[in-house]
C-alpha positions in Angstrom: 179.4 79.1 141.4 176.7 80.8 143.3 173.5 79.6 143.4 170.9 82.0 143.2 167.7 82.3 144.5 164.7 83.4 142.3 161.8 85.1 143.1 158.5 82.8 142.8 156.6 85.5 140.6 160.2 85.7 138.5 160.1 81.6 137.8 156.0 82.2 137.7 156.3 84.8 134.7 158.9 82.5 133.1 157.3 80.1 132.7 154.2 82.3 131.3 156.4 83.9 128.7 158.0 80.6 127.8 154.6 78.9 127.6 153.3 82.0 125.5 156.1 81.6 123.1 155.6 78.1 122.4 153.6 77.2 118.6 151.8 74.7 120.3 150.4 75.4 123.1 149.3 78.8 121.8 147.0 77.5 118.7 145.5 74.0 120.6 142.7 71.9 120.2 141.6 69.8 123.5 139.2 67.1 123.9 137.9 65.6 127.4 135.0 65.9 129.7 133.6 69.4 131.1 132.8 69.0 135.3 133.4 71.5 137.8 131.5 74.1 136.0 131.0 77.8 137.5 129.4 80.2 135.6 130.1 83.3 137.2 128.2 86.5 137.4 130.5 88.3 134.9 129.4 86.2 132.2 133.0 84.0 132.4 133.0 80.5 132.4 135.4 78.3 134.7 135.5 74.5 134.5 137.4 71.5 134.0 138.7 69.2 131.2 139.1 66.1 131.8 139.7 62.3 130.9 141.2 58.7 131.9 144.8 60.7 132.1 144.1 63.5 133.0 142.3 67.2 133.7 142.7 70.8 132.9 141.3 74.0 134.2 139.6 75.7 131.7 138.6 79.7 131.4 136.1 80.7 128.7 135.4 84.3 128.9 132.0 86.1 127.8 133.2 88.2 125.0 134.4 84.6 123.1 131.8 82.5 124.8 128.1 84.7 124.2 126.6 82.1 121.3 128.4 78.8 123.3 127.3 78.9 126.5 124.9 76.2 125.5 127.1 73.9 125.2 129.3 73.6 128.2 127.3 71.8 130.7 129.0 69.3 133.4 129.5 65.9 131.9 129.3 67.4 128.3 132.0 66.1 126.0 134.0 69.0 123.9 136.6 69.6 121.8 137.9 73.1 123.0 140.4 75.4 120.9 142.2 77.9 122.7 145.9 78.7 124.5 147.7 77.4 127.1 148.3 80.4 129.7 149.8 80.4 133.2 147.7 82.5 135.7 150.4 83.7 137.9 148.3 84.8 141.1 147.8 81.2 141.6 150.8 79.5 139.7 148.1 77.5 137.9 148.2 76.3 133.9 144.8 76.5 132.4 143.5 76.9 128.9 142.2 80.1 127.7 139.1 78.6 125.3 137.8 80.9 122.2 135.9 78.1 120.7 134.2 74.8 121.4 132.7 72.0 119.6 130.9 69.2 120.4 133.1 66.0 120.4 132.6 63.7 117.8 133.1 66.7 115.0 136.6 65.8 113.1 139.3 68.4 114.3 139.3 69.5 110.7 136.1 70.5 110.9 135.7 72.0 114.2 138.2 74.2 113.3 136.4 74.9 110.1 133.4 76.1 112.4 135.9 78.1 114.4 137.3 79.9 111.8 133.8 80.4 109.7 132.3 82.1 113.3 135.3 83.8 113.9 134.8 86.1 110.7 131.4 86.5 110.9 131.7 88.2 114.0 133.7 90.4 112.3 131.6 91.4 109.3 133.5 89.5 106.7 130.2 87.3 105.4 128.0 90.6 105.7 125.9 90.3 102.7 125.2 94.2 103.4 128.6 94.4 101.9 128.7 92.1 98.9 129.2 94.0 95.6 126.9 93.4 92.3 129.0 92.4 89.3 129.7 94.3 86.6 127.5 94.1 83.0 130.1 93.8 80.3 133.4 93.6 81.9 136.6 94.5 79.8 139.2 93.0 82.3 138.2 89.8 83.8 140.9 88.3 86.4 141.5 84.8 87.1 143.4 83.5 90.2 144.1 79.9 89.7 146.7 76.5 89.4 148.6 77.2 85.6 148.3 73.4 85.4 145.0 71.9 86.5 141.8 72.1 84.1 140.3 75.1 85.8 141.9 77.9 83.9 141.4 75.9 80.6 137.5 75.9 81.2 137.6 79.8 82.1 139.2 80.2 78.8 137.4 78.6 77.1 134.2 80.1 78.2 134.7 83.5 78.0 136.1 83.6 74.4 132.7 82.1 73.8 130.9 84.2 75.1 132.7 87.6 75.9 135.9 87.8 73.7 136.2 91.4 73.6 137.5 91.0 77.4 140.9 90.7 78.5 142.0 87.5 80.8 144.5 88.8 83.2 146.2 85.4 85.0 148.1 85.2 88.0 148.7 81.5 88.5 148.8 80.4 92.2 149.4 76.8 94.1 146.1 75.7 95.2 146.7 72.5 97.1 149.6 71.7 99.3 151.1 73.8 102.4 152.6 76.7 100.1 148.6 77.4 98.7 147.1 79.6 101.2 150.1 82.4 100.9 150.1 81.7 97.0 146.6 82.6 96.6 146.4 85.2 98.9 149.9 86.8 97.3 148.3 86.1 93.5 144.5 87.8 94.9 146.9 90.9 96.2 148.9 91.3 92.9 146.2 91.3 90.7 144.4 94.6 92.0 146.9 95.9 94.5 145.7 98.8 96.4 148.5 100.9 95.8 148.5 100.4 92.0 146.6 102.1 89.2 143.3 101.4 89.1 143.0 101.4 85.4 145.1 98.6 85.4 143.0 96.6 87.7 140.3 93.7 86.5 137.0 94.5 86.7 136.2 91.4 88.3 138.0 88.6 89.6 137.5 84.4 89.4 139.4 82.6 92.4 139.7 79.0 92.1 140.0 75.7 91.3 138.7 72.2 90.1 137.3 69.5 92.4 138.9 67.4 95.4 138.9 66.0 98.5 138.2 68.4 101.8 142.0 68.1 102.5 142.6 69.3 98.7 140.5 72.2 99.0 141.9 73.2 102.4 144.0 76.0 101.8 140.6 78.1 100.7 139.3 77.8 104.7 142.7 79.9 105.4 142.8 83.1 106.5 145.6 84.8 104.1 143.4 83.6 101.5 139.8 84.8 103.5 141.3 88.6 104.2 143.2 88.8 100.7 139.5 88.3 99.0 137.8 90.6 101.5 140.3 93.4 101.0 140.6 92.9 97.0 138.8 96.3 95.6 137.1 94.6 92.5 134.4 92.5 93.0 135.7 88.5 93.3 133.7 85.3 92.2 134.9 82.2 93.7 134.4 78.8 92.1 136.5 76.3 94.5 135.3 72.6 94.2 132.2 71.1 93.1 129.2 72.4 93.7 128.7 70.6 97.0 132.1 71.7 98.6 131.5 75.0 100.8 134.9 77.0 102.0 135.1 80.0 103.6 136.6 81.7 100.6 133.1 80.9 99.0 131.2 83.0 101.9 133.3 86.0 101.9 133.9 86.5 98.2 130.8 89.0 96.7 129.3 85.8 94.6 129.9 81.7 95.0 130.3 79.7 91.6 129.5 76.0 91.8 132.6 75.3 89.2 135.3 77.9 87.7 133.3 77.1 84.2 129.9 78.3 85.8 132.1 81.4 87.3 133.4 81.9 83.6 129.3 82.2 82.7 128.3 84.4 85.6 131.2 87.3 85.0 130.9 87.2 80.6 127.6 88.5 79.0 126.5 86.0 76.2 127.9 88.3 72.7 125.0 86.1 70.8 122.2 87.0 73.5 123.4 90.4 73.1 123.0 91.0 69.4 119.3 89.3 69.5 118.5 91.9 71.8 120.1 94.3 69.5 117.9 93.1 66.9 114.9 93.2 69.4 115.3 96.8 70.0 115.7 97.5 66.3 112.2 96.0 65.8 110.6 97.9 68.3 111.6 101.2 67.3 110.5 100.3 63.6 106.6 99.0 65.0 107.2 102.8 67.0 108.2 104.4 63.5 105.3 102.7 61.4 102.9 103.6 64.5 103.8 107.2 64.5 103.6 107.7 61.1 100.7 105.5 60.6 99.2 108.2 63.5 100.4 111.7 61.8 98.6 110.2 58.9 95.4 109.9 60.4 95.8 112.7 62.5 96.2 114.9 59.0 93.6 113.1 57.4 90.6 114.1 59.7 91.9 117.8 60.0 91.8 118.1 56.6 88.0 116.4 56.2 87.3 119.0 59.0 88.4 122.0 57.4 87.0 121.1 53.8 83.7 120.3 55.7 83.8 124.0 57.8 85.6 126.5 55.2 83.3 127.8 52.7 87.0 128.1 50.2 89.8 125.3 51.2 91.5 124.2 48.1 94.0 126.6 48.7 94.7 125.5 52.7 94.0 121.6 51.2 96.7 122.0 48.7 98.7 123.7 51.5 98.3 120.9 54.0 98.8 118.6 51.4 102.5 120.0 50.9 103.0 119.6 54.8 101.3 115.9 54.9 103.7 115.1 51.7 106.6 116.7 53.5 106.0 114.8 57.1 106.0 112.0 55.2 109.2 112.4 53.4 110.8 113.5 56.6 109.5 110.3 58.1 110.5 107.9 55.9 113.8 109.4 55.9 114.1 109.3 59.7 113.1 105.8 59.2 116.2 104.5 56.8 118.3 106.7 58.8 117.6 105.1 62.3 117.4 101.8 60.4 120.4 102.6 58.5 122.5 103.5 62.0 120.5 99.8 63.9 122.4 97.9 60.7 125.6 99.6 61.3 126.3 99.3 65.2 125.0 95.4 64.3 127.7 95.4 61.8 129.9 96.5 64.1 129.2 94.0 66.6 129.3 91.2 64.1 132.6 92.7 63.1 133.9 92.8 66.4 133.9 88.4 66.1 137.3 86.8 66.3 135.9 84.5 63.8 134.7 87.6 61.3 138.3 89.1 61.6 139.9 85.5 60.6 137.8 85.4 57.7 139.1 88.5 56.3 142.5 87.0 55.5 144.0 87.7 59.3 145.2 85.1 61.2 145.9 85.1 65.1 149.4 84.2 66.5 149.8 82.5 70.0 152.8 81.3 72.4 152.9 77.6 72.9 151.0 78.2 76.3 148.6 79.6 74.7 148.7 83.4 75.4 148.7 85.4 72.1 151.5 87.1 70.4 150.2 90.5 68.8 154.0 92.0 68.0 156.8 90.5 66.6 158.6 91.8 69.9 156.6 89.6 72.3 158.7 86.0 70.4 162.2 85.1 69.8 163.6 83.4 67.3 163.2 79.9 68.4 160.0 79.9 70.0 157.6 77.6 69.2 154.2 79.4 68.2 150.8 78.4 66.6 149.1 80.2 63.7 145.2 80.3 63.3 143.5 80.8 60.5 139.5 80.6 60.0 139.6 77.2 58.7 142.0 75.7 61.2 145.8 76.4 62.3 149.3 75.1 62.5 152.3 74.7 65.0 155.3 77.2 63.4 159.1 78.0 64.9 159.9 81.7 64.6 163.6 82.2 62.5 164.2 85.3 62.5 162.8 88.4 64.4 163.4 91.5 62.0 
């Protein structure tokens, strides 16, 4: 077999492409001491990272180093993120850096800061783009684990505060290697950009209960951050405890310290709404009473003036009295009708309460997983169900389905 002599450029280009497709070398954290620092007039930084066992040429372009130039100094110990490349003109191996942190910062924290800086530069955390939560949501989306306590806590708060809303639940894996993709897919599925907008939830809660930093790492991953950023409805992030801050918290429209707190943020308190209705009714009654009193005083003053100035006002006085009586009757009737309308509205609001429905003799049927079964076609023979009345509940099993 003949030996082929290859030109240098071909070998160097082959090595460059080989390195560029290596998954480790294209996403790498390297730690070392800065030496041979050169700051070019273009704003690019050229230096060497070295330790006791070796050294590596580095380039930190101006477009990446604007906010971090002060960290790169001769003798400084850094950890740097970037990709290994080969500069063809000289055949040099170099690290093309996009982010640096002082030595001593853990790799996980450094990666968090790198992603945070990158997303911030792209405008994902801009306060101006954050949306307000709807006051009276009809559909509330929830993305979390089906097995954790977070969904149970959210469901309990929503049923207590605003039972008029429908919960749209999309379960997701929230911990482990598959978590980031699972959460991102669930967020995109719950309000698909090409789906019918009338089926979207009005607001979305994304989160999980507390845990160690490693347990929450999925909510720092790029797929989750971009899925929340692209969600067409307002998103409330509820990840971990109050002291935990993730990138999902920063990109979401609102951050909640816990899943239960998120449920309280998105759902108004129906009891508070009823109190406000009562307050409006009371203010309306006061306004009507004042209007009646003012009208009465005005009529009385007019009658007195006419009695003093006219020689014979008896016929006119009787007419005024008749009009005054008619006005009183009209105002009283208007007051009574307004009170009846307000009382009817309050009665209808009270009737919307699930407990009121159960008190009238109805029962609530739910499947074994706790979701309501509102039609016979939603259960099959052999299914376990729970039947709840106003004074308690019983477990049952479907024998037949007509």
